C-alpha positions as CSV (number, residue, x, y, z in Angstrom):
1,M,88.4,98.9,133.8
2,V,87.1,98.5,130.4
3,A,84.0,99.8,129.6
4,G,82.3,99.2,133.1
5,R,84.2,96.1,133.7
6,E,87.3,94.3,135.2
7,V,90.1,94.3,133.1
8,T,91.0,90.5,132.0
9,P,93.9,88.8,130.9
10,K,92.1,88.2,127.2
11,D,91.6,91.9,127.3
12,I,95.5,92.4,127.5
13,G,95.7,90.2,125.1
14,D,93.9,91.7,122.5
15,T,95.2,95.1,122.9
16,A,98.7,93.6,122.7
17,R,97.5,92.3,119.5
18,L,96.0,95.0,117.9
19,K,98.8,97.0,118.9
20,A,100.9,94.6,117.1
21,Y,99.6,94.4,114.1
22,W,98.8,99.0,113.4
23,T,102.5,98.8,114.0
24,V,104.8,96.7,113.1
25,G,102.2,93.9,111.2
26,A,100.3,94.2,107.8
27,G,98.1,97.3,109.7
28,R,101.3,99.3,109.5
29,A,101.7,98.9,106.3
30,K,98.2,100.8,105.3
31,W,99.2,104.0,107.2
32,A,103.1,104.5,107.4
33,T,103.4,105.7,104.5
34,S,100.3,108.0,103.7
35,P,101.5,112.0,103.4
36,T,99.2,112.5,106.7
37,P,100.6,109.4,108.7
38,F,98.7,110.3,112.2
39,R,95.1,111.7,110.8
40,T,95.0,107.6,108.6
41,L,95.9,106.0,111.5
42,R,94.0,107.5,113.4
43,A,90.5,107.2,111.0
44,H,91.6,103.2,110.6
45,L,91.6,103.2,114.7
46,L,88.0,104.9,115.5
47,K,86.7,101.9,113.4
48,Y,87.9,99.4,116.6
49,L,88.2,102.5,119.8
50,P,86.4,104.8,122.0
51,A,86.5,108.3,120.1
52,S,87.8,109.2,124.0
53,Y,90.6,107.2,123.8
54,V,91.4,107.0,119.9
55,N,93.8,110.4,120.1
56,Q,95.7,109.0,123.1
57,V,96.6,105.3,121.5
58,T,96.6,106.9,118.4
59,A,100.0,109.0,119.3
60,D,101.4,106.4,121.5
61,W,101.5,103.6,118.5
62,F,102.5,106.2,116.2
63,H,105.5,106.9,118.6
64,A,106.3,103.2,119.1
65,A,105.5,102.6,115.1
66,L,108.1,105.4,113.8
67,G,110.0,106.5,116.9
68,F,108.6,110.1,117.0
69,W,106.0,111.7,118.5
70,P,103.0,112.8,116.0
71,G,103.7,116.9,115.3
72,T,107.4,116.9,116.0
73,P,109.4,118.2,113.4
74,H,111.7,115.4,111.7
75,K,113.7,115.4,108.8
76,G,113.3,113.3,105.6
77,P,110.3,111.1,104.7
78,V,108.5,108.9,107.1
79,P,109.9,105.8,107.3
80,T,109.3,102.6,105.1
81,P,107.1,99.8,106.9
82,G,109.4,97.8,109.2
83,A,112.0,100.2,109.5
84,K,112.0,102.7,112.5
85,R,113.7,106.6,112.7
86,K,116.7,107.3,114.0
């Protein structure tokens, strides 16, 4: 259910395109190399998503893009756009 109505195939496609933009597309370059990538991505997503979902979606897409969860200690810099951390 999306905002009180049934989910349609168009909704699923729109979500997939939005995720691709922010995790592997040009949108990723807007936040992935920021000193605070989670906060930067969250600020961008707040423009498009309801506040009640934004933390969960931000964490999921952060992990999809960078290969580790936000708040997880890691060594080295955040990966450059187009690369995933191993």
